[in-house]
Biopython code that builds the backbone (N, CA, C, O; Angstrom):
import numpy as np
from Bio.PDB.StructureBuilder import StructureBuilder

atoms = [
    (1, "UNK", "N", (-66.641, -24.178, 1.784)),
    (1, "UNK", "CA", (-66.584, -23.166, 3.407)),
    (1, "UNK", "C", (-66.690, -25.039, 4.213)),
    (1, "UNK", "O", (-67.300, -26.080, 3.970)),
    (2, "UNK", "N", (-65.739, -24.572, 5.171)),
    (2, "UNK", "CA", (-65.706, -25.899, 6.460)),
    (2, "UNK", "C", (-67.114, -25.951, 7.393)),
    (2, "UNK", "O", (-67.422, -24.935, 8.017)),
    (3, "UNK", "N", (-67.741, -26.845, 7.453)),
    (3, "UNK", "CA", (-68.804, -27.117, 8.716)),
    (3, "UNK", "C", (-68.244, -27.049, 9.821)),
    (3, "UNK", "O", (-67.452, -27.933, 10.147)),
    (4, "UNK", "N", (-68.544, -25.906, 10.715)),
    (4, "UNK", "CA", (-68.184, -26.250, 12.297)),
    (4, "UNK", "C", (-68.939, -26.751, 13.419)),
    (4, "UNK", "O", (-69.919, -26.089, 13.761)),
    (5, "UNK", "N", (-68.542, -28.230, 14.309)),
    (5, "UNK", "CA", (-69.782, -28.691, 14.998)),
    (5, "UNK", "C", (-69.407, -28.156, 16.726)),
    (5, "UNK", "O", (-68.317, -28.061, 17.290)),
    (6, "UNK", "N", (-70.319, -27.973, 17.052)),
    (6, "UNK", "CA", (-70.126, -27.727, 18.689)),
    (6, "UNK", "C", (-70.649, -28.936, 19.721)),
    (6, "UNK", "O", (-71.850, -29.192, 19.806)),
    (7, "UNK", "N", (-69.800, -29.542, 20.373)),
    (7, "UNK", "CA", (-70.311, -30.113, 21.371)),
    (7, "UNK", "C", (-70.084, -30.047, 23.145)),
    (7, "UNK", "O", (-68.927, -30.095, 23.564)),
    (8, "UNK", "N", (-70.778, -29.980, 23.737)),
    (8, "UNK", "CA", (-70.596, -29.789, 25.032)),
    (8, "UNK", "C", (-70.781, -30.785, 25.954)),
    (8, "UNK", "O", (-71.755, -31.488, 25.685)),
    (9, "UNK", "N", (-70.184, -31.094, 26.950)),
    (9, "UNK", "CA", (-69.489, -32.700, 27.641)),
    (9, "UNK", "C", (-69.452, -31.951, 29.194)),
    (9, "UNK", "O", (-69.092, -30.795, 29.418)),
    (10, "UNK", "N", (-69.980, -33.062, 30.290)),
    (10, "UNK", "CA", (-70.198, -32.640, 31.378)),
    (10, "UNK", "C", (-69.236, -33.585, 31.586)),
    (10, "UNK", "O", (-69.321, -34.665, 31.002)),
    (11, "UNK", "N", (-68.128, -33.290, 32.498)),
    (11, "UNK", "CA", (-66.876, -33.960, 33.347)),
    (11, "UNK", "C", (-67.428, -33.894, 34.511)),
    (11, "UNK", "O", (-68.169, -33.087, 35.071)),
    (12, "UNK", "N", (-66.628, -35.517, 34.962)),
    (12, "UNK", "CA", (-66.537, -35.640, 36.425)),
    (12, "UNK", "C", (-64.946, -35.940, 36.856)),
    (12, "UNK", "O", (-63.968, -36.596, 36.498)),
    (13, "UNK", "N", (-65.286, -35.213, 37.643)),
    (13, "UNK", "CA", (-63.303, -35.477, 38.845)),
    (13, "UNK", "C", (-62.863, -34.286, 38.474)),
    (13, "UNK", "O", (-61.639, -34.370, 38.375)),
    (14, "UNK", "N", (-63.236, -33.202, 38.215)),
    (14, "UNK", "CA", (-62.365, -32.102, 37.640)),
    (14, "UNK", "C", (-62.032, -31.164, 39.203)),
    (14, "UNK", "O", (-62.938, -30.466, 39.658)),
    (15, "UNK", "N", (-61.058, -31.221, 39.719)),
    (15, "UNK", "CA", (-60.788, -30.610, 40.891)),
    (15, "UNK", "C", (-59.904, -29.029, 41.368)),
    (15, "UNK", "O", (-59.924, -28.227, 42.301)),
    (16, "UNK", "N", (-59.099, -29.251, 39.931)),
    (16, "UNK", "CA", (-58.520, -27.800, 40.198)),
    (16, "UNK", "C", (-57.995, -27.635, 38.665)),
    (16, "UNK", "O", (-58.016, -28.452, 37.745)),
    (17, "UNK", "N", (-57.564, -26.424, 38.706)),
    (17, "UNK", "CA", (-57.023, -26.109, 37.304)),
    (17, "UNK", "C", (-55.616, -26.801, 36.644)),
    (17, "UNK", "O", (-55.202, -26.597, 35.503)),
    (18, "UNK", "N", (-55.065, -27.579, 37.563)),
    (18, "UNK", "CA", (-54.132, -28.487, 37.004)),
    (18, "UNK", "C", (-55.058, -29.725, 36.185)),
    (18, "UNK", "O", (-54.686, -30.151, 35.091)),
    (19, "UNK", "N", (-56.170, -30.177, 36.798)),
    (19, "UNK", "CA", (-57.080, -31.283, 36.633)),
    (19, "UNK", "C", (-57.638, -30.334, 35.089)),
    (19, "UNK", "O", (-57.387, -31.011, 34.092)),
    (20, "UNK", "N", (-58.030, -29.536, 34.883)),
    (20, "UNK", "CA", (-58.987, -28.648, 33.623)),
    (20, "UNK", "C", (-57.675, -28.649, 32.774)),
    (20, "UNK", "O", (-57.677, -29.135, 31.643)),
    (21, "UNK", "N", (-56.632, -28.139, 33.293)),
    (21, "UNK", "CA", (-55.074, -28.432, 31.926)),
    (21, "UNK", "C", (-55.132, -29.864, 31.518)),
    (21, "UNK", "O", (-55.047, -30.007, 30.298)),
    (22, "UNK", "N", (-55.233, -30.781, 32.090)),
    (22, "UNK", "CA", (-55.119, -32.027, 31.678)),
    (22, "UNK", "C", (-56.432, -32.602, 31.001)),
    (22, "UNK", "O", (-56.090, -33.348, 30.083)),
    (23, "UNK", "N", (-57.504, -32.543, 31.094)),
    (23, "UNK", "CA", (-58.844, -32.780, 30.663)),
    (23, "UNK", "C", (-58.337, -31.689, 29.046)),
    (23, "UNK", "O", (-58.189, -31.985, 27.860)),
    (24, "UNK", "N", (-58.230, -30.600, 29.708)),
    (24, "UNK", "CA", (-58.380, -29.911, 27.723)),
    (24, "UNK", "C", (-57.162, -30.090, 26.808)),
    (24, "UNK", "O", (-57.222, -29.594, 25.682)),
    (25, "UNK", "N", (-55.636, -31.011, 27.338)),
    (25, "UNK", "CA", (-54.970, -31.331, 26.640)),
    (25, "UNK", "C", (-56.059, -32.937, 25.664)),
    (25, "UNK", "O", (-56.444, -33.048, 24.500)),
    (26, "UNK", "N", (-56.176, -33.797, 26.796)),
    (26, "UNK", "CA", (-56.586, -34.407, 26.380)),
    (26, "UNK", "C", (-57.806, -34.398, 25.112)),
    (26, "UNK", "O", (-57.744, -35.099, 24.102)),
    (27, "UNK", "N", (-58.682, -33.628, 25.375)),
    (27, "UNK", "CA", (-59.625, -33.358, 24.224)),
    (27, "UNK", "C", (-58.847, -32.360, 23.063)),
    (27, "UNK", "O", (-59.173, -32.575, 21.896)),
    (28, "UNK", "N", (-58.035, -31.491, 23.268)),
    (28, "UNK", "CA", (-57.546, -31.286, 22.137)),
    (28, "UNK", "C", (-56.765, -31.725, 21.205)),
    (28, "UNK", "O", (-56.389, -31.111, 20.207)),
    (29, "UNK", "N", (-56.408, -33.253, 21.662)),
    (29, "UNK", "CA", (-55.603, -34.126, 20.842)),
    (29, "UNK", "C", (-56.720, -34.955, 20.265)),
    (29, "UNK", "O", (-56.461, -35.402, 19.148)),
    (30, "UNK", "N", (-58.046, -35.307, 20.817)),
    (30, "UNK", "CA", (-58.863, -35.485, 19.836)),
    (30, "UNK", "C", (-58.582, -35.577, 18.115)),
    (30, "UNK", "O", (-57.935, -34.576, 17.806)),
    (31, "UNK", "N", (-58.802, -36.277, 17.135)),
    (31, "UNK", "CA", (-58.713, -35.780, 15.976)),
    (31, "UNK", "C", (-59.942, -35.223, 15.520)),
    (31, "UNK", "O", (-60.958, -35.764, 15.958)),
    (32, "UNK", "N", (-60.096, -34.128, 14.629)),
    (32, "UNK", "CA", (-61.155, -33.129, 14.438)),
    (32, "UNK", "C", (-61.219, -32.091, 14.962)),
    (32, "UNK", "O", (-61.852, -31.175, 14.437)),
    (33, "UNK", "N", (-60.622, -31.955, 16.069)),
    (33, "UNK", "CA", (-61.264, -31.014, 17.395)),
    (33, "UNK", "C", (-59.883, -29.629, 16.903)),
    (33, "UNK", "O", (-58.679, -29.612, 16.649)),
    (34, "UNK", "N", (-60.880, -28.775, 16.987)),
    (34, "UNK", "CA", (-60.411, -27.449, 16.497)),
    (34, "UNK", "C", (-60.156, -26.807, 17.738)),
    (34, "UNK", "O", (-58.976, -26.534, 17.960)),
    (35, "UNK", "N", (-61.028, -26.497, 18.622)),
    (35, "UNK", "CA", (-60.934, -26.008, 19.901)),
    (35, "UNK", "C", (-61.717, -26.844, 21.096)),
    (35, "UNK", "O", (-62.802, -27.394, 20.911)),
    (36, "UNK", "N", (-61.087, -26.851, 22.193)),
    (36, "UNK", "CA", (-61.552, -27.466, 23.698)),
    (36, "UNK", "C", (-60.865, -26.382, 24.973)),
    (36, "UNK", "O", (-59.756, -26.154, 25.457)),
    (37, "UNK", "N", (-62.538, -25.821, 25.176)),
    (37, "UNK", "CA", (-62.294, -25.316, 26.118)),
    (37, "UNK", "C", (-63.237, -25.889, 27.749)),
    (37, "UNK", "O", (-64.447, -25.841, 27.975)),
    (38, "UNK", "N", (-62.112, -26.391, 28.628)),
    (38, "UNK", "CA", (-63.003, -26.958, 29.668)),
    (38, "UNK", "C", (-63.328, -25.825, 30.939)),
    (38, "UNK", "O", (-62.669, -24.786, 30.989)),
    (39, "UNK", "N", (-64.257, -26.081, 31.819)),
    (39, "UNK", "CA", (-64.749, -25.053, 32.333)),
    (39, "UNK", "C", (-64.875, -25.629, 33.904)),
    (39, "UNK", "O", (-65.988, -26.087, 34.161)),
    (40, "UNK", "N", (-64.101, -25.663, 34.759)),
    (40, "UNK", "CA", (-63.866, -26.231, 36.232)),
    (40, "UNK", "C", (-65.160, -25.767, 36.866)),
    (40, "UNK", "O", (-65.848, -26.670, 37.344)),
    (41, "UNK", "N", (-65.724, -24.262, 36.981)),
    (41, "UNK", "CA", (-66.854, -24.012, 37.698)),
    (41, "UNK", "C", (-68.337, -24.843, 37.108)),
    (41, "UNK", "O", (-69.383, -25.122, 37.694)),
    (42, "UNK", "N", (-68.023, -25.002, 36.140)),
    (42, "UNK", "CA", (-69.403, -25.632, 35.396)),
    (42, "UNK", "C", (-69.460, -27.047, 35.284)),
    (42, "UNK", "O", (-70.543, -27.472, 34.881)),
    (43, "UNK", "N", (-68.353, -28.110, 35.599)),
    (43, "UNK", "CA", (-67.430, -29.149, 35.112)),
    (43, "UNK", "C", (-68.255, -28.942, 33.554)),
    (43, "UNK", "O", (-69.369, -29.461, 33.478)),
    (44, "UNK", "N", (-67.913, -28.464, 32.766)),
    (44, "UNK", "CA", (-68.222, -28.619, 31.270)),
    (44, "UNK", "C", (-66.892, -28.340, 30.266)),
    (44, "UNK", "O", (-65.866, -27.693, 30.474)),
    (45, "UNK", "N", (-67.312, -29.048, 29.175)),
    (45, "UNK", "CA", (-66.194, -28.913, 28.225)),
    (45, "UNK", "C", (-66.957, -28.492, 26.496)),
    (45, "UNK", "O", (-67.961, -28.987, 25.984)),
    (46, "UNK", "N", (-66.229, -27.657, 26.065)),
    (46, "UNK", "CA", (-67.171, -26.988, 25.175)),
    (46, "UNK", "C", (-65.978, -27.387, 23.569)),
    (46, "UNK", "O", (-64.967, -26.745, 23.284)),
    (47, "UNK", "N", (-66.424, -28.350, 22.949)),
    (47, "UNK", "CA", (-65.225, -28.307, 21.822)),
    (47, "UNK", "C", (-66.179, -28.066, 20.681)),
    (47, "UNK", "O", (-67.382, -28.208, 20.466)),
    (48, "UNK", "N", (-64.942, -27.570, 19.946)),
    (48, "UNK", "CA", (-65.684, -26.919, 18.369)),
    (48, "UNK", "C", (-64.678, -28.165, 17.020)),
    (48, "UNK", "O", (-63.492, -28.494, 17.021)),
    (49, "UNK", "N", (-65.523, -28.446, 16.299)),
    (49, "UNK", "CA", (-65.248, -29.880, 15.359)),
    (49, "UNK", "C", (-65.013, -28.995, 13.684)),
    (49, "UNK", "O", (-65.543, -28.068, 13.071)),
    (50, "UNK", "N", (-64.099, -29.786, 13.531)),
    (50, "UNK", "CA", (-63.773, -29.173, 11.842)),
    (50, "UNK", "C", (-65.388, -29.817, 11.032)),
    (50, "UNK", "O", (-66.308, -29.259, 10.434)),
    (51, "UNK", "N", (-65.093, -31.223, 11.405)),
    (51, "UNK", "CA", (-66.683, -31.693, 11.064)),
    (51, "UNK", "C", (-67.538, -32.244, 11.727)),
    (51, "UNK", "O", (-68.302, -31.591, 12.438)),
    (52, "UNK", "N", (-67.592, -33.663, 11.627)),
    (52, "UNK", "CA", (-68.455, -34.255, 12.467)),
    (52, "UNK", "C", (-68.236, -34.797, 14.105)),
    (52, "UNK", "O", (-67.368, -35.595, 14.459)),
    (53, "UNK", "N", (-68.933, -34.351, 14.710)),
    (53, "UNK", "CA", (-68.792, -34.702, 15.987)),
    (53, "UNK", "C", (-68.283, -36.634, 16.293)),
    (53, "UNK", "O", (-69.145, -37.482, 16.061)),
    (54, "UNK", "N", (-66.701, -37.135, 16.861)),
    (54, "UNK", "CA", (-66.665, -38.371, 16.876)),
    (54, "UNK", "C", (-66.880, -38.558, 18.724)),
    (54, "UNK", "O", (-65.939, -38.742, 19.495)),
    (55, "UNK", "N", (-68.049, -38.476, 19.050)),
    (55, "UNK", "CA", (-68.184, -38.749, 20.603)),
    (55, "UNK", "C", (-67.331, -39.742, 21.567)),
    (55, "UNK", "O", (-66.763, -39.660, 22.657)),
    (56, "UNK", "N", (-67.559, -40.740, 20.548)),
    (56, "UNK", "CA", (-66.737, -41.805, 21.006)),
    (56, "UNK", "C", (-65.491, -42.067, 21.414)),
    (56, "UNK", "O", (-64.999, -42.940, 22.129)),
    (57, "UNK", "N", (-64.958, -40.890, 20.659)),
    (57, "UNK", "CA", (-63.307, -40.670, 20.645)),
    (57, "UNK", "C", (-63.408, -39.580, 21.961)),
    (57, "UNK", "O", (-62.598, -39.663, 22.884)),
    (58, "UNK", "N", (-64.469, -38.572, 21.947)),
    (58, "UNK", "CA", (-63.977, -37.667, 23.209)),
    (58, "UNK", "C", (-64.415, -38.298, 24.874)),
    (58, "UNK", "O", (-64.063, -37.662, 25.868)),
    (59, "UNK", "N", (-64.853, -39.019, 24.942)),
    (59, "UNK", "CA", (-65.265, -39.842, 25.640)),
    (59, "UNK", "C", (-64.147, -41.014, 26.147)),
    (59, "UNK", "O", (-63.754, -41.384, 27.254)),
    (60, "UNK", "N", (-63.867, -41.369, 24.853)),
    (60, "UNK", "CA", (-62.607, -42.062, 25.792)),
    (60, "UNK", "C", (-61.556, -41.811, 25.347)),
    (60, "UNK", "O", (-60.924, -42.806, 24.993)),
    (61, "UNK", "N", (-60.811, -40.344, 25.129)),
    (61, "UNK", "CA", (-59.744, -39.415, 25.758)),
    (61, "UNK", "C", (-60.146, -38.881, 26.951)),
    (61, "UNK", "O", (-59.153, -38.727, 27.663)),
    (62, "UNK", "N", (-61.686, -38.343, 27.780)),
    (62, "UNK", "CA", (-61.440, -38.420, 28.423)),
    (62, "UNK", "C", (-61.281, -39.113, 29.763)),
    (62, "UNK", "O", (-61.185, -38.472, 30.810)),
    (63, "UNK", "N", (-61.246, -40.999, 29.681)),
    (63, "UNK", "CA", (-61.845, -42.083, 30.543)),
    (63, "UNK", "C", (-59.934, -41.908, 30.461)),
    (63, "UNK", "O", (-59.292, -41.781, 31.504)),
    (64, "UNK", "N", (-59.407, -41.925, 29.400)),
    (64, "UNK", "CA", (-58.038, -42.189, 29.482)),
    (64, "UNK", "C", (-57.395, -41.716, 30.793)),
    (64, "UNK", "O", (-56.899, -42.334, 31.735)),
    (65, "UNK", "N", (-57.608, -40.113, 30.477)),
    (65, "UNK", "CA", (-56.914, -38.861, 31.175)),
    (65, "UNK", "C", (-57.768, -38.757, 32.647)),
    (65, "UNK", "O", (-57.774, -37.758, 33.366)),
    (66, "UNK", "N", (-58.425, -39.919, 32.896)),
    (66, "UNK", "CA", (-58.671, -39.671, 34.096)),
    (66, "UNK", "C", (-60.165, -38.778, 34.256)),
    (66, "UNK", "O", (-60.826, -39.290, 35.159)),
    (67, "UNK", "N", (-60.732, -37.826, 33.754)),
    (67, "UNK", "CA", (-61.771, -37.241, 33.872)),
    (67, "UNK", "C", (-62.878, -37.787, 33.063)),
    (67, "UNK", "O", (-62.969, -37.453, 31.882)),
    (68, "UNK", "N", (-63.699, -38.572, 33.578)),
    (68, "UNK", "CA", (-64.907, -39.637, 32.535)),
    (68, "UNK", "C", (-65.659, -38.496, 32.221)),
    (68, "UNK", "O", (-65.676, -37.524, 32.976)),
    (69, "UNK", "N", (-66.513, -38.552, 30.777)),
    (69, "UNK", "CA", (-67.647, -38.400, 30.591)),
    (69, "UNK", "C", (-68.639, -38.400, 31.401)),
    (69, "UNK", "O", (-68.611, -39.324, 32.214)),
    (70, "UNK", "N", (-69.643, -37.582, 31.483)),
    (70, "UNK", "CA", (-71.385, -38.093, 32.200)),
    (70, "UNK", "C", (-71.407, -38.711, 31.294)),
    (70, "UNK", "O", (-70.565, -38.490, 30.424)),
    (71, "UNK", "N", (-72.492, -39.863, 31.097)),
    (71, "UNK", "CA", (-73.217, -40.670, 30.379)),
    (71, "UNK", "C", (-74.252, -40.298, 30.636)),
    (71, "UNK", "O", (-74.348, -39.573, 31.626)),
    (72, "UNK", "N", (-75.783, -40.719, 29.657)),
    (72, "UNK", "CA", (-76.985, -41.355, 30.099)),
    (72, "UNK", "C", (-77.540, -42.207, 28.979)),
    (72, "UNK", "O", (-77.070, -42.367, 27.852)),
    (73, "UNK", "N", (-78.678, -42.742, 29.537)),
    (73, "UNK", "CA", (-79.337, -43.742, 28.183)),
    (73, "UNK", "C", (-80.666, -42.794, 28.129)),
    (73, "UNK", "O", (-81.088, -41.877, 28.833)),
    (74, "UNK", "N", (-81.101, -43.433, 26.997)),
    (74, "UNK", "CA", (-82.662, -42.834, 27.376)),
    (74, "UNK", "C", (-83.413, -44.032, 26.085)),
    (74, "UNK", "O", (-83.037, -44.334, 24.952)),
    (75, "UNK", "N", (-84.214, -44.327, 26.648)),
    (75, "UNK", "CA", (-85.511, -45.731, 26.063)),
    (75, "UNK", "C", (-86.587, -44.464, 25.539)),
    (75, "UNK", "O", (-87.075, -43.545, 26.197)),
    (76, "UNK", "N", (-86.740, -44.811, 24.097)),
    (76, "UNK", "CA", (-87.885, -44.218, 23.085)),
    (76, "UNK", "C", (-88.558, -45.359, 22.847)),
    (76, "UNK", "O", (-87.993, -46.436, 22.653)),
    (77, "UNK", "N", (-90.021, -45.163, 22.849)),
    (77, "UNK", "CA", (-91.284, -45.662, 22.240)),
    (77, "UNK", "C", (-91.746, -45.249, 20.898)),
    (77, "UNK", "O", (-92.192, -44.104, 20.823)),
    (78, "UNK", "N", (-91.728, -45.785, 20.098)),
    (78, "UNK", "CA", (-92.350, -45.195, 18.677)),
    (78, "UNK", "C", (-93.346, -46.167, 18.554)),
    (78, "UNK", "O", (-93.265, -47.389, 18.677)),
    (79, "UNK", "N", (-94.639, -45.190, 18.199)),
    (79, "UNK", "CA", (-95.865, -45.779, 17.862)),
    (79, "UNK", "C", (-96.217, -45.869, 16.889)),
    (79, "UNK", "O", (-95.391, -45.624, 16.010)),
    (80, "UNK", "N", (-97.460, -46.219, 16.509)),
    (80, "UNK", "CA", (-97.901, -46.494, 14.979)),
    (80, "UNK", "C", (-97.086, -47.273, 13.932)),
    (80, "UNK", "O", (-97.400, -47.261, 12.741)),
    (81, "UNK", "N", (-95.874, -48.053, 14.486)),
    (81, "UNK", "CA", (-95.114, -48.862, 12.744)),
    (81, "UNK", "C", (-96.160, -49.964, 13.194)),
    (81, "UNK", "O", (-96.515, -50.329, 14.315)),
    (82, "UNK", "N", (-96.644, -50.491, 11.513)),
    (82, "UNK", "CA", (-97.407, -51.853, 11.456)),
    (82, "UNK", "C", (-96.518, -52.244, 10.582)),
    (82, "UNK", "O", (-97.611, -52.350, 10.026)),
    (83, "UNK", "N", (-95.594, -52.604, 9.807)),
    (83, "UNK", "CA", (-94.688, -53.403, 9.455)),
    (83, "UNK", "C", (-92.659, -52.914, 9.493)),
    (83, "UNK", "O", (-92.146, -51.896, 9.958)),
    (84, "UNK", "N", (-92.181, -53.766, 9.008)),
    (84, "UNK", "CA", (-90.673, -53.813, 9.445)),
    (84, "UNK", "C", (-90.231, -52.620, 8.442)),
    (84, "UNK", "O", (-89.225, -52.188, 9.004)),
    (85, "UNK", "N", (-90.403, -51.916, 7.378)),
    (85, "UNK", "CA", (-90.108, -50.963, 6.688)),
    (85, "UNK", "C", (-90.662, -49.891, 7.226)),
    (85, "UNK", "O", (-90.507, -48.787, 6.702)),
]
sb = StructureBuilder()
sb.init_structure("model")
sb.init_model(0)
sb.init_chain("A")
sb.init_seg("    ")
for serial, (resi, resn, name, xyz) in enumerate(atoms, 1):
    if name == "N":
        sb.init_residue(resn, " ", resi, " ")
    sb.init_atom(name, np.array(xyz, "f"), 0.0, 1.0, " ", f" {name:<3s}", serial, name[0])
structure = sb.get_structure()
């Protein structure tokens, strides 16, 4: 049985249906993508992968197409660590 993974990505630069089509084609070409749906109103893509998600490949495909994915950084503090292991 094949495991399917879903990924939602927010996209900048979508202005019209043509932009949506370009972004959708770029995402559909990423290896492992089974389905790519891009919504202009929400500026969001929903991707379905056959197996593991390659988020870097998704970001790179959108960058190359001219519709960059929105990115963010998170810093986490881990408490109660007393050794390297």
